[in-house]
C-alpha positions as CSV (number, residue, x, y, z in Angstrom):
1,M,140.0,38.0,271.3
2,N,143.4,37.7,269.7
3,I,145.2,34.4,270.5
4,P,149.0,34.9,270.9
5,A,151.0,33.0,268.3
6,S,153.1,31.5,271.1
7,T,150.1,29.6,272.5
8,R,148.7,28.3,269.2
9,A,150.7,25.1,269.3
10,D,149.5,24.4,272.8
11,I,145.9,25.0,271.6
12,R,146.2,22.6,268.7
13,E,147.7,20.0,271.0
14,S,144.8,20.2,273.4
15,T,141.9,20.2,270.9
16,N,141.5,16.4,271.3
17,Q,140.5,17.1,274.9
18,V,137.2,18.5,273.8
19,D,136.3,16.0,271.1
20,G,133.1,14.2,272.0
21,M,131.9,17.3,273.9
22,V,129.3,20.0,273.7
23,L,130.4,23.5,274.8
24,A,128.1,26.4,275.8
25,G,129.9,29.4,277.3
26,E,131.9,28.1,280.3
27,R,129.9,24.9,280.5
28,K,130.9,21.6,278.8
29,I,129.3,18.2,278.7
30,S,130.4,15.0,277.1
31,Q,128.2,13.3,274.4
32,T,127.8,10.3,276.8
33,C,126.5,12.6,279.6
34,L,124.3,14.5,277.2
35,L,122.6,11.3,276.0
36,E,122.2,10.1,279.6
37,R,120.4,13.3,280.4
38,A,118.3,13.0,277.3
39,A,117.3,9.5,278.4
40,R,116.2,10.9,281.7
41,V,114.0,13.5,279.8
42,A,112.6,10.6,277.8
43,Q,111.6,8.7,280.9
44,A,110.2,11.9,282.5
45,L,107.9,12.4,279.5
46,L,106.8,8.7,279.6
47,D,106.0,9.2,283.3
48,K,103.8,12.1,282.4
49,G,101.8,9.9,280.0
50,Y,103.5,10.9,276.7
51,V,103.2,8.4,273.9
52,E,104.7,8.2,270.4
53,G,103.4,11.0,268.2
54,D,102.7,13.4,271.0
55,S,104.4,16.9,271.1
56,I,106.2,19.2,273.4
57,A,107.3,22.8,272.8
58,V,110.6,24.6,273.4
59,I,111.0,28.4,273.8
60,M,114.8,28.8,274.3
61,R,117.9,30.3,272.8
62,N,120.7,27.9,272.0
63,D,121.3,25.9,275.2
64,I,122.3,22.4,276.3
65,A,118.8,22.0,277.7
66,F,117.5,22.6,274.1
67,L,119.5,19.6,272.9
68,E,118.4,17.5,275.9
69,A,114.8,18.2,275.1
70,M,115.1,17.3,271.4
71,L,117.2,14.2,271.9
72,G,115.1,12.9,274.8
73,A,111.8,13.4,273.1
74,G,113.2,11.8,270.0
75,M,114.1,8.6,271.9
76,I,110.4,7.9,272.5
77,G,109.0,9.3,269.2
78,V,107.7,12.6,270.6
79,Y,107.8,15.6,268.4
80,V,109.4,18.9,269.5
81,A,108.0,22.2,268.3
82,P,110.7,24.9,268.6
83,V,109.2,28.4,269.1
84,N,110.9,31.4,267.7
85,W,111.3,33.5,270.8
86,H,111.2,36.7,268.7
87,A,107.5,35.8,268.0
88,T,104.7,37.7,269.6
89,A,102.9,36.0,272.5
90,A,99.9,35.4,270.3
91,E,102.1,33.7,267.6
92,A,103.8,31.5,270.2
93,M,100.5,30.5,271.7
94,H,99.3,29.5,268.2
95,I,102.2,27.1,267.9
96,L,101.6,25.6,271.4
97,S,98.0,25.1,270.5
98,D,98.5,23.9,266.9
99,S,101.3,21.5,267.8
100,G,99.2,20.0,270.7
101,A,102.1,20.5,273.1
102,R,101.1,19.6,276.7
103,L,104.6,20.7,278.0
104,V,106.8,23.6,277.3
105,A,110.4,24.1,278.3
106,I,111.2,27.8,278.5
107,H,114.1,30.0,279.5
108,A,113.1,31.6,282.8
109,D,113.6,35.2,281.6
110,L,111.2,34.6,278.7
111,M,108.3,34.0,281.1
112,D,107.7,37.8,281.3
113,K,106.9,37.8,277.6
114,F,105.1,34.4,277.2
115,G,104.1,33.2,280.6
116,L,100.7,34.7,281.0
117,G,99.6,33.3,277.6
118,I,100.5,29.7,278.3
119,P,97.3,27.7,279.0
120,N,96.8,26.3,282.5
121,D,96.7,22.7,281.2
122,V,100.2,23.0,279.7
123,C,103.0,22.0,282.0
124,V,105.7,24.7,282.2
125,I,109.3,23.6,282.9
126,Q,111.7,26.5,283.4
127,V,115.3,26.5,282.4
128,S,117.5,29.0,284.2
129,T,118.9,31.5,281.7
130,P,122.6,30.6,281.2
131,P,125.2,33.3,281.7
132,E,126.4,33.3,278.1
133,V,122.8,33.7,276.8
134,A,122.1,36.5,279.3
135,E,125.3,38.3,278.2
136,A,124.6,37.9,274.5
137,Y,121.1,39.3,274.7
138,D,121.7,41.8,277.5
139,V,119.1,40.3,279.8
140,T,119.2,39.7,283.5
141,P,120.0,36.1,284.3
142,A,116.9,34.5,285.6
143,V,116.6,31.4,287.8
144,A,113.7,29.0,287.5
145,T,110.9,29.9,289.9
146,L,108.5,27.2,288.9
147,E,109.4,23.6,288.1
148,D,113.1,23.5,287.4
149,W,114.4,21.7,284.3
150,D,117.5,20.2,285.9
151,K,115.6,18.9,289.0
152,W,112.7,17.6,286.9
153,R,115.0,15.8,284.6
154,D,117.2,14.3,287.3
155,A,114.3,13.0,289.3
156,H,113.9,10.2,286.7
157,Q,116.0,7.2,285.8
158,P,117.3,7.0,282.2
159,Y,115.0,5.5,279.7
160,N,116.4,2.1,278.6
161,G,113.7,0.9,276.1
162,Q,113.9,0.5,272.4
163,P,114.5,3.9,270.6
164,A,111.7,5.1,268.3
165,A,112.2,5.6,264.6
166,P,114.0,8.9,264.0
167,R,111.7,11.8,263.2
168,S,112.2,15.5,262.5
169,N,110.9,18.2,264.8
170,I,107.8,20.2,263.9
171,I,109.2,23.3,262.2
172,Y,106.8,26.1,261.8
173,T,106.9,28.3,258.7
174,S,107.5,32.0,259.3
175,G,103.9,32.9,258.6
176,T,104.6,36.0,256.5
177,T,101.3,35.6,254.8
178,G,99.3,34.1,257.6
179,A,99.4,31.9,260.6
180,P,102.6,29.8,260.8
181,K,102.1,26.2,259.5
182,G,103.8,23.3,261.2
183,V,105.7,20.9,258.9
184,V,105.3,17.4,260.2
185,R,107.5,14.7,258.6
186,E,106.8,11.0,258.9
187,P,109.3,8.9,260.9
188,A,112.4,7.8,259.0
189,V,111.6,4.0,259.0
190,G,114.0,1.5,257.5
191,S,116.0,2.7,254.4
192,M,114.6,6.2,254.8
193,A,116.9,6.8,257.8
194,G,119.9,5.9,255.6
195,R,118.7,8.3,252.9
196,V,118.4,11.1,255.4
197,R,122.0,10.4,256.5
198,D,123.1,10.4,252.8
199,V,121.5,13.8,252.2
200,I,122.9,15.4,255.4
201,S,126.4,14.1,254.6
202,L,126.3,15.5,251.1
203,A,124.7,18.8,251.9
204,Y,126.4,19.7,255.2
205,G,129.5,17.5,255.2
206,I,128.5,15.8,258.5
207,T,129.6,12.2,258.0
208,P,130.0,9.5,260.7
209,G,133.7,8.5,260.9
210,R,134.9,11.9,259.9
211,V,136.4,14.3,262.4
212,I,133.8,17.0,263.0
213,R,134.4,20.1,265.1
214,T,131.7,22.7,264.6
215,V,129.7,25.5,266.1
216,V,126.0,26.1,265.9
217,T,125.9,29.7,264.8
218,G,122.2,30.1,264.1
219,P,119.2,29.8,266.4
220,M,118.0,26.2,266.8
221,Y,114.3,27.3,266.5
222,H,115.2,27.7,262.8
223,S,114.9,24.5,260.7
224,V,118.5,24.2,259.4
225,P,120.5,25.0,262.6
226,N,118.1,22.6,264.3
227,V,118.8,19.8,261.9
228,Y,122.5,20.7,261.7
229,A,122.9,20.7,265.5
230,L,121.1,17.3,266.0
231,H,123.1,15.5,263.4
232,A,126.4,17.0,264.6
233,V,125.8,16.2,268.2
234,R,124.9,12.6,267.3
235,T,128.1,12.1,265.4
236,P,130.5,10.1,267.5
237,G,133.5,12.1,268.8
238,A,132.2,15.4,267.5
239,L,132.9,18.7,269.2
240,V,129.8,20.9,269.0
241,I,129.8,24.5,270.3
242,L,126.6,26.4,270.9
243,Q,127.1,30.1,270.1
244,P,124.3,31.9,271.9
245,R,124.2,34.7,269.3
246,F,126.3,35.1,266.2
247,D,129.4,37.2,266.7
248,A,131.8,37.5,263.7
249,E,135.1,37.9,265.5
250,G,134.0,35.5,268.2
251,L,133.5,32.9,265.5
252,L,137.0,33.4,264.1
253,A,138.5,33.0,267.6
254,M,136.6,29.7,268.1
255,I,137.8,28.4,264.7
256,E,141.4,29.0,265.7
257,Q,141.1,27.9,269.4
258,Y,139.2,24.7,268.7
259,R,140.5,23.9,265.2
260,L,137.0,23.8,263.9
261,T,136.4,21.8,260.7
262,H,132.8,22.4,259.8
263,L,130.5,25.4,259.7
264,H,127.0,26.3,258.7
265,L,126.5,30.0,257.8
266,V,123.8,32.2,256.3
267,P,124.7,35.0,253.9
268,T,124.1,37.7,256.6
269,M,126.8,36.1,258.7
270,M,129.2,36.1,255.8
271,V,128.6,39.8,255.2
272,R,129.4,40.5,258.9
273,L,132.5,38.4,258.7
274,L,133.7,40.3,255.6
275,K,133.0,43.7,257.2
276,L,135.6,43.0,259.9
277,P,138.7,45.1,259.4
278,H,141.4,43.3,257.5
279,K,143.8,43.5,260.5
280,I,141.3,41.6,262.6
281,R,140.6,39.0,259.9
282,A,144.3,38.4,259.6
283,R,144.7,37.7,263.3
284,Y,143.1,34.3,263.2
285,D,144.2,31.0,261.8
286,I,141.2,29.4,260.0
287,S,143.2,26.8,258.1
288,S,141.5,23.9,260.0
289,L,138.2,24.5,258.1
290,Q,137.2,21.7,255.7
291,H,133.5,22.2,254.9
292,V,131.7,25.4,255.2
293,V,128.1,25.4,253.9
294,H,125.6,28.2,253.5
295,G,122.0,28.4,252.6
296,A,118.6,29.6,254.0
297,A,118.7,32.8,251.9
298,P,119.9,33.9,248.5
299,C,123.7,34.6,248.3
300,P,125.0,37.2,245.8
301,P,127.8,35.7,243.7
302,E,130.3,38.3,244.7
303,L,129.7,37.6,248.4
304,R,130.5,33.9,248.0
305,A,133.5,34.7,245.8
306,A,134.9,37.0,248.5
307,M,134.4,34.2,251.1
308,I,136.2,31.7,248.9
309,D,139.1,34.2,248.4
310,W,139.4,34.4,252.2
311,F,138.5,30.9,253.5
312,G,139.7,28.9,250.5
313,P,137.9,26.3,248.4
314,V,135.8,25.0,251.3
315,I,132.6,27.0,250.7
316,G,129.6,25.0,249.5
317,E,125.9,25.7,249.2
318,Y,122.6,23.9,249.3
319,Y,119.0,24.7,248.5
320,G,115.8,23.3,250.0
321,A,113.0,24.1,252.5
322,S,111.4,22.5,255.6
323,E,109.0,20.8,253.2
324,T,111.6,19.5,250.7
325,G,114.9,18.9,252.6
326,P,118.2,20.0,251.0
327,G,117.7,18.4,247.7
328,I,120.0,20.7,245.7
329,V,123.7,20.8,246.6
330,L,126.8,22.7,245.4
331,P,129.9,21.0,246.7
332,P,132.8,23.3,247.7
333,N,135.0,22.0,244.8
334,E,132.3,23.1,242.3
335,A,131.4,26.5,243.8
336,P,134.1,28.6,242.2
337,E,133.1,27.6,238.7
338,H,129.4,28.2,239.3
339,P,129.1,31.5,241.1
340,G,125.4,32.2,240.4
341,S,124.1,28.7,241.2
342,V,122.9,27.0,244.3
343,G,123.9,23.6,242.9
344,R,122.6,20.5,241.1
345,P,120.1,17.8,242.3
346,T,121.6,15.2,244.6
347,P,121.7,11.6,243.1
348,W,118.3,11.0,244.8
349,T,116.6,14.3,243.8
350,R,114.1,14.9,241.0
351,L,113.9,18.6,239.9
352,E,111.4,20.3,237.6
353,I,110.9,24.0,236.7
354,V,107.3,24.8,235.7
355,N,106.0,27.9,233.9
356,K,102.6,29.7,234.5
357,R,100.9,27.4,232.1
358,G,101.9,24.4,234.2
359,K,104.4,23.2,231.5
360,P,108.1,22.3,232.1
361,C,110.4,25.2,231.4
362,A,113.1,25.2,228.7
363,T,116.7,25.6,229.7
364,G,117.2,29.1,231.1
365,E,113.5,29.8,231.4
366,I,112.3,31.1,234.8
367,G,109.6,29.2,236.5
368,E,108.4,27.7,239.8
369,I,110.8,25.2,241.4
370,Y,109.5,21.7,242.3
371,L,111.6,18.9,243.7
372,K,111.5,15.6,245.5
373,I,114.2,13.6,247.3
374,D,113.2,10.0,246.7
375,N,112.8,7.7,249.7
376,Y,112.9,10.8,251.9
377,P,110.3,11.1,254.7
378,S,107.2,12.8,253.4
379,F,105.4,15.7,255.2
380,E,102.0,17.2,255.9
381,Y,101.0,20.5,257.6
382,R,99.9,20.0,261.2
383,N,96.1,20.1,261.5
384,L,95.6,21.2,257.9
385,P,94.6,18.1,256.0
386,G,95.0,18.5,252.3
387,E,96.9,21.8,252.6
388,A,100.2,20.2,251.5
389,D,98.6,19.3,248.2
390,R,98.6,23.0,247.4
391,V,102.4,23.0,247.1
392,R,102.6,19.6,245.3
393,R,102.8,18.7,241.6
394,G,102.3,15.0,241.7
395,D,104.8,14.0,244.3
396,L,107.1,16.9,243.6
397,V,107.0,19.8,246.2
398,S,107.4,23.6,245.7
399,A,109.1,25.8,248.3
400,G,107.5,28.8,246.6
401,D,110.7,29.9,244.8
402,L,111.3,30.9,241.2
403,G,114.4,29.9,239.2
404,F,115.9,28.3,236.2
405,I,118.2,25.5,235.2
406,D,121.3,26.3,233.1
407,A,122.7,24.3,230.3
408,Q,125.0,22.3,232.7
409,G,122.0,21.3,234.9
410,Y,122.7,23.8,237.7
411,L,119.8,25.5,239.5
412,H,119.8,29.3,239.8
413,L,117.4,31.1,242.1
414,R,115.5,34.1,240.9
415,D,113.2,35.1,243.8
416,R,110.3,34.0,246.0
417,K,107.1,33.5,244.1
418,T,105.2,35.3,246.8
419,D,107.7,38.2,246.8
420,M,107.6,38.9,243.1
421,I,106.1,42.3,242.4
422,I,103.7,42.8,239.5
423,S,103.4,46.5,238.7
424,G,101.4,47.6,235.7
425,G,101.5,44.0,234.5
426,V,105.3,43.8,234.6
427,N,107.1,41.3,236.7
428,I,109.8,42.8,239.0
429,Y,112.1,40.6,241.0
430,P,112.9,42.2,244.4
431,S,116.3,40.4,244.4
432,D,117.3,42.5,241.3
433,V,116.6,45.8,243.2
434,E,118.1,44.5,246.4
435,A,121.3,43.6,244.6
436,A,121.5,47.1,243.0
437,L,121.0,48.8,246.4
438,L,123.7,46.7,248.0
439,N,126.1,47.7,245.2
440,I,125.8,51.4,246.3
441,P,128.7,52.4,248.6
442,G,127.2,53.3,252.0
443,V,124.3,50.8,251.9
444,R,124.6,48.3,254.7
445,D,121.4,46.3,254.1
446,A,118.3,46.4,252.0
447,A,114.9,44.7,251.6
448,V,112.5,45.3,248.7
449,L,108.8,44.3,248.5
450,G,105.6,45.3,246.8
451,L,102.9,47.5,248.4
452,P,99.3,47.9,247.1
453,D,98.9,50.7,244.5
454,P,95.5,51.8,243.1
455,E,96.8,52.5,239.6
456,Y,99.6,49.9,239.0
457,G,98.4,47.1,241.4
458,E,101.7,47.2,243.3
459,M,104.5,49.6,243.7
460,V,108.1,48.9,244.5
461,A,109.1,49.8,248.0
462,A,112.5,49.5,249.7
463,C,113.7,49.5,253.3
464,V,117.4,50.5,253.4
465,A,120.0,50.6,256.2
466,T,122.2,53.5,255.2
467,D,123.3,57.0,256.1
468,L,122.4,58.2,252.6
469,D,119.2,60.1,251.9
470,E,116.5,59.1,249.4
471,Q,117.7,61.4,246.7
472,A,121.2,59.9,246.8
473,L,119.7,56.4,246.5
474,R,117.5,57.4,243.6
475,E,120.4,58.9,241.7
476,A,122.7,55.9,242.3
477,L,119.9,53.5,241.2
478,S,119.3,55.5,238.0
479,G,122.5,54.1,236.6
480,L,121.9,50.6,237.7
481,L,118.2,49.8,237.1
482,A,115.4,50.5,234.6
483,R,113.2,53.3,235.8
484,F,110.2,51.1,236.5
485,K,112.3,49.0,238.9
486,I,113.4,52.0,241.1
487,P,111.4,52.0,244.3
488,R,108.7,54.7,244.6
489,R,108.8,54.5,248.4
490,F,111.9,54.4,250.6
491,H,112.2,53.9,254.4
492,I,115.6,54.6,255.9
493,M,116.7,52.7,259.0
494,D,119.9,52.2,261.0
495,A,119.5,48.5,260.7
496,L,117.0,46.1,259.1
497,P,115.1,43.8,261.5
498,R,116.4,40.2,261.0
499,E,116.1,37.0,262.9
500,D,119.2,35.6,264.5
501,S,119.1,33.2,261.5
502,G,119.6,36.1,259.2
503,K,116.1,35.9,257.8
504,I,114.4,39.3,257.1
505,R,111.4,40.0,259.3
506,K,109.1,40.9,256.4
507,K,106.1,41.8,258.6
508,V,108.1,44.4,260.4
509,I,109.5,45.7,257.1
510,R,106.1,46.0,255.6
511,A,104.7,47.8,258.6
512,A,107.6,50.3,258.5
513,L,107.1,51.0,254.8
514,I,103.4,51.5,255.2
515,Q,103.6,53.6,258.3
516,G,106.9,55.4,257.7
517,G,107.4,55.5,254.0
518,N,107.9,59.1,252.9
519,K,107.4,60.0,249.3
520,D,105.6,58.3,246.4
């Protein structure tokens, strides 16, 4: 993957040849052609009887067809429900049913997993599995055997009507505590569309008129890569690369080859980048980067500091959820001075921390985080009238996280409200235990959660990716944590199950701890 120094000048000279393009493996398509294809998808949906407010579903990895589906549906006000292809067939069918999708676009090789469960009244359009996707996931490339996406799309003339008001896709929550809920946001009418652009520009650095060369590193079924990809690809003159699956050295090679300016990462990706040997990291010129933003999971201060030391002062952070939008932003120029913070409210965000008594917290006091971006499209949960009121406090919305505001007005995350362990009446934050575990040499990854305990209510349990044994972990933790925080149950694994987005698969972790945990 190393690019010889003698060719770097030629590479920089030729980067303008890919501006205004989308790249996926060996394939490339101009933004103009992409929008023309999307217009054909829009007309194809209209010809099938789709109207504004209807829904389709997508079960794909990162692919050009994924973008075509989202852009085309958006032109006529049709929602798209991206399905996490890691989901079980039952979970996927719940999303199809709940979203009301009457059409699903699916990679052909995923039919073996999901095909039999798709209802007969749902139209199935197959997308031939691209070579780069097949290689990344070690699957056999599959060609569409039912209705083929390319043929179906190209059988229609491009839609030339008035575009519908912009709307977000239906993003389904992970469903760690029950069936996934679909977040449906109202169309961004009038000034709301401008507010969305303001927020995206501040949080992700994607600004019309600014040179943007980026790569979509996370799966587009996840909310932030989905939003990031859509806004990037709509930015005139942008280069957008679809990475089928995150690869650390591959990303460095793309940064150098295409002189990338913008990135969105999650902390897991940063860990994998930093684990590359120094001789590999030193091979690549990353000086083109201007705005690298991370979010979607808590980031240890030392991790962000190490990335800033390497990438320079271009690393920023944001905080939000599918329900709230990225209402908290830490610009790159502020990040070095606020290592433990996720940022401050945007100029349009109202933030409040609330204690168990429902009262606003004092400075430094931990409580539940509520926020609202003013003039931002509101949301409801699909087919669950009134359910969104459970996470609202007036018009402020909770993402279920705990944190505090420091004296300078910066927000610090503490943990997920639902993840907090109460053992013997004492609050234990899993993030504290995870941070201690990750500080132990030889620990590659860790996840901590509470399991039912007849005496204490909950016990602390840990799933750890390491070659160390349980005794070594306990001894190391004894010097880092109070005794009541040290896990009573350990499960040792080669690697923790994570989504391609970096998100821990809590259901799998819980099952492993319950079934395979060894000693109490």
